[in-house]
KOLVEX-983721 format. One line per field, with one value per residue: residue number from 1; residue in one letter; x, y, z of N, C-alpha, C, O, CB in turn. Coordinates in nm, 2 decimals, padded with zeros to 4 digits. Glycine has a CB too. Example, Ala and Ser with C-alpha at 12.3 -4.5 7.8 and 13.67 -1.06 7.14 Angstrom:
num = 1 / 2
residuo = a / s
n.c1 = 01.32 / 01.28
n.c2 = -00.57 / -00.22
n.c3 = 00.78 / 00.71
ca.c1 = 01.23 / 01.37
ca.c2 = -00.45 / -00.11
ca.c3 = 00.78 / 00.71
c.c1 = 01.32 / 01.29
c.c2 = -00.33 / 00.00
c.c3 = 00.78 / 00.79
o.c1 = 01.42 / 01.34
o.c2 = -00.33 / 00.11
o.c3 = 00.85 / 00.80
cb.c1 = 01.13 / 01.41
cb.c2 = -00.45 / -00.06
cb.c3 = 00.90 / 00.57
# end
This chain:
num = 1 / 2 / 3 / 4 / 5 / 6 / 7 / 8 / 9 / 10 / 11 / 12 / 13 / 14 / 15 / 16 / 17 / 18 / 19 / 20 / 21 / 22 / 23 / 24 / 25 / 26 / 27 / 28 / 29 / 30 / 31 / 32 / 33 / 34 / 35 / 36 / 37 / 38 / 39 / 40 / 41 / 42 / 43 / 44 / 45 / 46 / 47 / 48 / 49 / 50 / 51 / 52 / 53 / 54 / 55 / 56 / 57 / 58 / 59 / 60 / 61 / 62 / 63 / 64 / 65 / 66 / 67 / 68 / 69 / 70 / 71 / 72 / 73 / 74 / 75 / 76 / 77 / 78 / 79 / 80 / 81 / 82
residuo = m / t / p / r / r / r / a / l / f / l / t / v / l / a / s / g / l / a / l / g / a / p / s / v / a / a / a / d / a / s / f / h / s / s / f / g / a / a / g / v / e / g / a / t / m / t / v / v / h / s / h / a / d / e / d / g / k / v / t / y / e / y / v / t / y / t / a / s / m / h / g / a / a / v / d / r / t / t / s / a / a / k
n.c1 = 00.08 / 00.06 / 00.20 / 00.03 / -00.22 / -00.25 / -00.27 / -00.51 / -00.69 / -00.67 / -00.77 / -01.04 / -01.12 / -01.09 / -01.27 / -01.51 / -01.53 / -01.53 / -01.78 / -01.96 / -01.93 / -02.09 / -02.35 / -02.34 / -02.28 / -02.51 / -02.70 / -02.88 / -03.09 / -03.21 / -03.45 / -03.54 / -03.75 / -03.88 / -04.12 / -04.25 / -04.48 / -04.62 / -04.88 / -05.10 / -05.34 / -05.32 / -05.14 / -04.91 / -04.76 / -04.55 / -04.42 / -04.20 / -04.10 / -03.89 / -03.77 / -03.54 / -03.44 / -03.17 / -03.28 / -03.47 / -03.71 / -03.93 / -04.04 / -04.27 / -04.38 / -04.60 / -04.70 / -04.92 / -04.98 / -05.23 / -05.35 / -05.59 / -05.81 / -06.04 / -06.01 / -05.82 / -05.63 / -05.51 / -05.34 / -05.26 / -05.04 / -04.94 / -04.72 / -04.60 / -04.36 / -04.25
n.c2 = -00.12 / 00.22 / 00.52 / 00.73 / 00.62 / 00.47 / 00.68 / 00.80 / 00.59 / 00.57 / 00.82 / 00.80 / 00.59 / 00.70 / 00.91 / 00.77 / 00.65 / 00.87 / 00.99 / 00.79 / 00.76 / 00.96 / 00.85 / 00.62 / 00.73 / 00.87 / 00.69 / 00.70 / 00.95 / 01.27 / 01.54 / 01.85 / 02.12 / 02.44 / 02.69 / 02.99 / 03.24 / 03.53 / 03.75 / 04.03 / 03.92 / 03.65 / 03.33 / 03.12 / 02.81 / 02.61 / 02.29 / 02.07 / 01.75 / 01.49 / 01.16 / 00.92 / 00.59 / 00.35 / 00.10 / 00.15 / 00.26 / 00.53 / 00.83 / 01.11 / 01.42 / 01.69 / 01.96 / 02.20 / 02.44 / 02.65 / 02.95 / 03.17 / 03.44 / 03.32 / 03.05 / 02.74 / 02.53 / 02.23 / 02.11 / 01.83 / 01.64 / 01.32 / 01.06 / 00.74 / 00.50 / 00.17
n.c3 = 00.00 / -00.09 / 00.06 / 00.02 / -00.04 / 00.20 / 00.39 / 00.30 / 00.34 / 00.63 / 00.70 / 00.60 / 00.77 / 01.03 / 01.01 / 00.98 / 01.23 / 01.40 / 01.32 / 01.39 / 01.67 / 01.82 / 01.80 / 01.95 / 02.20 / 02.25 / 02.33 / 02.55 / 02.59 / 02.68 / 02.69 / 02.82 / 02.89 / 03.00 / 03.06 / 03.20 / 03.31 / 03.47 / 03.56 / 03.61 / 03.53 / 03.57 / 03.59 / 03.41 / 03.32 / 03.14 / 03.07 / 02.90 / 02.84 / 02.72 / 02.66 / 02.56 / 02.60 / 02.63 / 02.57 / 02.38 / 02.45 / 02.44 / 02.57 / 02.60 / 02.72 / 02.76 / 02.94 / 03.06 / 03.30 / 03.42 / 03.58 / 03.70 / 03.80 / 03.76 / 03.81 / 03.80 / 03.58 / 03.42 / 03.14 / 02.98 / 02.77 / 02.68 / 02.57 / 02.47 / 02.36 / 02.28
ca.c1 = 00.00 / 00.14 / 00.18 / -00.08 / -00.34 / -00.26 / -00.32 / -00.65 / -00.76 / -00.68 / -00.86 / -01.17 / -01.15 / -01.10 / -01.39 / -01.62 / -01.53 / -01.57 / -01.92 / -02.03 / -01.92 / -02.20 / -02.47 / -02.32 / -02.28 / -02.64 / -02.79 / -02.97 / -03.10 / -03.33 / -03.47 / -03.63 / -03.77 / -03.99 / -04.15 / -04.35 / -04.51 / -04.72 / -04.92 / -05.22 / -05.45 / -05.30 / -05.01 / -04.90 / -04.63 / -04.54 / -04.31 / -04.19 / -03.99 / -03.89 / -03.66 / -03.52 / -03.34 / -03.09 / -03.37 / -03.56 / -03.84 / -03.94 / -04.16 / -04.29 / -04.48 / -04.62 / -04.79 / -04.94 / -05.06 / -05.27 / -05.43 / -05.64 / -05.91 / -06.16 / -05.98 / -05.69 / -05.64 / -05.39 / -05.36 / -05.14 / -05.03 / -04.83 / -04.71 / -04.48 / -04.34 / -04.15
ca.c2 = 00.00 / 00.34 / 00.61 / 00.82 / 00.53 / 00.44 / 00.80 / 00.81 / 00.48 / 00.60 / 00.93 / 00.75 / 00.51 / 00.79 / 00.98 / 00.68 / 00.63 / 01.00 / 01.01 / 00.69 / 00.77 / 01.03 / 00.77 / 00.53 / 00.81 / 00.92 / 00.58 / 00.74 / 01.09 / 01.34 / 01.68 / 01.92 / 02.27 / 02.49 / 02.84 / 03.04 / 03.38 / 03.57 / 03.89 / 04.07 / 03.84 / 03.51 / 03.28 / 03.00 / 02.74 / 02.50 / 02.20 / 01.97 / 01.65 / 01.37 / 01.08 / 00.79 / 00.51 / 00.25 / -00.01 / 00.19 / 00.32 / 00.67 / 00.90 / 01.25 / 01.48 / 01.83 / 02.00 / 02.35 / 02.48 / 02.79 / 02.99 / 03.30 / 03.47 / 03.23 / 02.91 / 02.68 / 02.42 / 02.16 / 02.05 / 01.74 / 01.54 / 01.23 / 00.95 / 00.65 / 00.39 / 00.07
ca.c3 = 00.00 / -00.10 / 00.17 / -00.01 / -00.02 / 00.34 / 00.45 / 00.26 / 00.42 / 00.77 / 00.71 / 00.59 / 00.88 / 01.14 / 00.99 / 01.01 / 01.38 / 01.46 / 01.30 / 01.46 / 01.81 / 01.89 / 01.81 / 02.06 / 02.32 / 02.27 / 02.35 / 02.65 / 02.57 / 02.74 / 02.66 / 02.92 / 02.87 / 03.07 / 03.05 / 03.30 / 03.31 / 03.56 / 03.55 / 03.69 / 03.48 / 03.61 / 03.56 / 03.33 / 03.32 / 03.04 / 03.08 / 02.80 / 02.87 / 02.64 / 02.70 / 02.49 / 02.67 / 02.55 / 02.53 / 02.27 / 02.50 / 02.42 / 02.64 / 02.58 / 02.81 / 02.75 / 03.04 / 03.08 / 03.41 / 03.42 / 03.70 / 03.69 / 03.90 / 03.73 / 03.85 / 03.76 / 03.49 / 03.38 / 03.01 / 02.97 / 02.66 / 02.70 / 02.48 / 02.50 / 02.26 / 02.32
c.c1 = 00.09 / 00.11 / 00.05 / -00.21 / -00.36 / -00.32 / -00.47 / -00.74 / -00.77 / -00.77 / -01.01 / -01.21 / -01.18 / -01.23 / -01.52 / -01.64 / -01.58 / -01.72 / -02.01 / -02.03 / -02.04 / -02.33 / -02.46 / -02.33 / -02.42 / -02.74 / -02.90 / -02.98 / -03.22 / -03.33 / -03.57 / -03.64 / -03.89 / -04.00 / -04.26 / -04.36 / -04.62 / -04.75 / -05.04 / -05.34 / -05.44 / -05.16 / -05.02 / -04.76 / -04.64 / -04.41 / -04.31 / -04.07 / -04.00 / -03.76 / -03.66 / -03.41 / -03.27 / -03.17 / -03.47 / -03.69 / -03.83 / -04.06 / -04.15 / -04.40 / -04.48 / -04.73 / -04.80 / -05.03 / -05.10 / -05.36 / -05.47 / -05.75 / -06.04 / -06.13 / -05.85 / -05.72 / -05.51 / -05.43 / -05.23 / -05.15 / -04.91 / -04.83 / -04.59 / -04.48 / -04.23 / -04.08
c.c2 = 00.12 / 00.43 / 00.69 / 00.74 / 00.50 / 00.56 / 00.82 / 00.71 / 00.52 / 00.72 / 00.89 / 00.67 / 00.60 / 00.87 / 00.90 / 00.66 / 00.76 / 01.02 / 00.91 / 00.70 / 00.85 / 00.94 / 00.67 / 00.61 / 00.85 / 00.81 / 00.61 / 00.89 / 01.15 / 01.49 / 01.74 / 02.07 / 02.32 / 02.64 / 02.88 / 03.19 / 03.41 / 03.72 / 03.92 / 03.98 / 03.69 / 03.47 / 03.15 / 02.94 / 02.62 / 02.42 / 02.09 / 01.88 / 01.53 / 01.29 / 00.95 / 00.71 / 00.41 / 00.13 / 00.02 / 00.25 / 00.47 / 00.73 / 01.05 / 01.30 / 01.63 / 01.87 / 02.15 / 02.36 / 02.62 / 02.82 / 03.14 / 03.33 / 03.38 / 03.08 / 02.87 / 02.56 / 02.36 / 02.09 / 01.96 / 01.65 / 01.45 / 01.12 / 00.87 / 00.54 / 00.30 / 00.02
c.c3 = 00.00 / 00.02 / 00.14 / 00.01 / 00.13 / 00.42 / 00.42 / 00.34 / 00.56 / 00.79 / 00.70 / 00.71 / 01.01 / 01.13 / 01.02 / 01.16 / 01.45 / 01.44 / 01.37 / 01.61 / 01.88 / 01.90 / 01.92 / 02.19 / 02.35 / 02.29 / 02.46 / 02.64 / 02.63 / 02.69 / 02.76 / 02.89 / 02.95 / 03.05 / 03.14 / 03.29 / 03.41 / 03.54 / 03.63 / 03.65 / 03.53 / 03.58 / 03.48 / 03.33 / 03.23 / 03.06 / 02.97 / 02.84 / 02.78 / 02.67 / 02.61 / 02.56 / 02.58 / 02.50 / 02.42 / 02.32 / 02.49 / 02.49 / 02.61 / 02.67 / 02.79 / 02.84 / 03.05 / 03.20 / 03.40 / 03.54 / 03.67 / 03.80 / 03.88 / 03.77 / 03.79 / 03.67 / 03.46 / 03.24 / 02.99 / 02.85 / 02.69 / 02.59 / 02.51 / 02.39 / 02.31 / 02.19
o.c1 = 00.18 / 00.00 / -00.02 / -00.31 / -00.47 / -00.40 / -00.55 / -00.84 / -00.88 / -00.84 / -01.09 / -01.32 / -01.27 / -01.30 / -01.61 / -01.75 / -01.66 / -01.79 / -02.12 / -02.13 / -02.09 / -02.40 / -02.56 / -02.39 / -02.46 / -02.86 / -03.01 / -02.89 / -03.33 / -03.23 / -03.67 / -03.53 / -03.99 / -03.90 / -04.36 / -04.27 / -04.71 / -04.66 / -05.08 / -05.44 / -05.54 / -05.07 / -05.12 / -04.66 / -04.74 / -04.31 / -04.42 / -03.96 / -04.11 / -03.66 / -03.76 / -03.30 / -03.31 / -03.12 / -03.54 / -03.77 / -03.73 / -04.17 / -04.05 / -04.51 / -04.37 / -04.84 / -04.69 / -05.14 / -05.02 / -05.43 / -05.39 / -05.77 / -06.12 / -06.22 / -05.77 / -05.83 / -05.40 / -05.53 / -05.12 / -05.26 / -04.80 / -04.94 / -04.49 / -04.58 / -04.14 / -03.99
o.c2 = 00.13 / 00.42 / 00.72 / 00.79 / 00.50 / 00.55 / 00.86 / 00.74 / 00.50 / 00.73 / 00.93 / 00.68 / 00.58 / 00.89 / 00.94 / 00.66 / 00.75 / 01.08 / 00.94 / 00.65 / 00.80 / 00.95 / 00.63 / 00.55 / 00.88 / 00.83 / 00.55 / 00.96 / 01.08 / 01.55 / 01.67 / 02.13 / 02.24 / 02.71 / 02.80 / 03.26 / 03.33 / 03.79 / 03.83 / 03.96 / 03.62 / 03.55 / 03.09 / 03.01 / 02.54 / 02.48 / 02.03 / 01.93 / 01.48 / 01.35 / 00.89 / 00.76 / 00.40 / 00.06 / -00.06 / 00.29 / 00.53 / 00.67 / 01.11 / 01.24 / 01.69 / 01.83 / 02.21 / 02.31 / 02.71 / 02.74 / 03.22 / 03.24 / 03.37 / 03.00 / 02.95 / 02.50 / 02.42 / 02.02 / 02.01 / 01.60 / 01.50 / 01.09 / 00.91 / 00.50 / 00.34 / -00.07
o.c3 = 00.08 / 00.08 / 00.24 / 00.07 / 00.17 / 00.51 / 00.51 / 00.39 / 00.62 / 00.89 / 00.78 / 00.76 / 01.08 / 01.23 / 01.09 / 01.22 / 01.54 / 01.53 / 01.40 / 01.67 / 01.98 / 02.00 / 01.99 / 02.29 / 02.47 / 02.26 / 02.45 / 02.69 / 02.63 / 02.66 / 02.79 / 02.87 / 02.96 / 03.02 / 03.16 / 03.26 / 03.43 / 03.51 / 03.71 / 03.73 / 03.53 / 03.56 / 03.48 / 03.35 / 03.24 / 03.07 / 02.95 / 02.88 / 02.76 / 02.72 / 02.58 / 02.58 / 02.46 / 02.41 / 02.37 / 02.24 / 02.53 / 02.47 / 02.59 / 02.68 / 02.79 / 02.83 / 03.06 / 03.20 / 03.36 / 03.59 / 03.63 / 03.89 / 03.96 / 03.75 / 03.75 / 03.68 / 03.47 / 03.23 / 02.99 / 02.81 / 02.71 / 02.54 / 02.57 / 02.34 / 02.37 / 02.20
cb.c1 = -00.10 / 00.12 / 00.30 / -00.08 / -00.32 / -00.12 / -00.24 / -00.67 / -00.68 / -00.54 / -00.83 / -01.19 / -01.04 / -00.98 / -01.41 / -01.60 / -01.39 / -01.49 / -01.95 / -01.98 / -01.79 / -02.23 / -02.50 / -02.18 / -02.19 / -02.68 / -02.71 / -02.93 / -03.09 / -03.32 / -03.53 / -03.59 / -03.79 / -03.98 / -04.19 / -04.31 / -04.55 / -04.68 / -04.94 / -05.26 / -05.46 / -05.40 / -04.94 / -04.95 / -04.58 / -04.56 / -04.31 / -04.16 / -04.00 / -03.89 / -03.67 / -03.48 / -03.40 / -02.97 / -03.44 / -03.59 / -03.86 / -03.94 / -04.15 / -04.32 / -04.46 / -04.65 / -04.76 / -05.00 / -04.97 / -05.35 / -05.35 / -05.70 / -05.95 / -06.19 / -06.09 / -05.61 / -05.71 / -05.34 / -05.37 / -05.14 / -05.02 / -04.84 / -04.70 / -04.50 / -04.31 / -04.20
cb.c2 = 00.00 / 00.41 / 00.70 / 00.87 / 00.40 / 00.40 / 00.93 / 00.79 / 00.35 / 00.64 / 01.03 / 00.66 / 00.41 / 00.88 / 01.03 / 00.55 / 00.59 / 01.11 / 01.01 / 00.55 / 00.84 / 01.15 / 00.70 / 00.46 / 00.93 / 01.01 / 00.46 / 00.69 / 01.12 / 01.33 / 01.71 / 01.89 / 02.30 / 02.46 / 02.87 / 03.00 / 03.43 / 03.54 / 03.94 / 04.21 / 03.84 / 03.42 / 03.24 / 03.03 / 02.70 / 02.54 / 02.13 / 02.03 / 01.61 / 01.41 / 01.04 / 00.82 / 00.44 / 00.21 / -00.06 / 00.08 / 00.27 / 00.71 / 00.87 / 01.28 / 01.44 / 01.87 / 01.93 / 02.41 / 02.46 / 02.82 / 02.97 / 03.33 / 03.61 / 03.24 / 02.82 / 02.64 / 02.46 / 02.05 / 02.16 / 01.65 / 01.62 / 01.16 / 00.99 / 00.58 / 00.45 / -00.04
cb.c3 = 00.12 / -00.23 / 00.19 / -00.16 / -00.10 / 00.40 / 00.40 / 00.11 / 00.40 / 00.82 / 00.60 / 00.47 / 00.91 / 01.15 / 00.84 / 00.95 / 01.43 / 01.40 / 01.15 / 01.42 / 01.85 / 01.81 / 01.68 / 02.05 / 02.31 / 02.15 / 02.39 / 02.79 / 02.42 / 02.89 / 02.52 / 03.06 / 02.72 / 03.22 / 02.90 / 03.44 / 03.17 / 03.71 / 03.40 / 03.67 / 03.33 / 03.55 / 03.70 / 03.18 / 03.46 / 02.90 / 03.22 / 02.66 / 03.02 / 02.49 / 02.85 / 02.34 / 02.79 / 02.63 / 02.65 / 02.18 / 02.65 / 02.27 / 02.79 / 02.42 / 02.96 / 02.60 / 03.18 / 02.95 / 03.55 / 03.29 / 03.83 / 03.55 / 03.90 / 03.58 / 03.80 / 03.88 / 03.36 / 03.48 / 02.90 / 03.10 / 02.53 / 02.84 / 02.33 / 02.64 / 02.12 / 02.40
# end
C-alpha cells in the first residue's frame, strides 16, 4: 500500500469512527424545557420533557398549568413507545 493510499484509508476510517461515536454516546438521551409567566390576569407554566433510553423506550410529556381569578387548569399530553 502506498503512503498516499494508506493516509486516505486512515482518514476514511477515522472519519467513520468519529461520525459513529455520537450515536453510541447518545444511547440514552433526554430533553427538558420549561416556560413560565405571571401577570395581573394570572399565571401559566409549560413543561416539556422527552426521553429515549438505551432499550428503545421513548416517552414524551407536554404539560401546561394555568391559573387566573376564574380558576386553575392543567392541560397534559403524554405518549410512550417501546
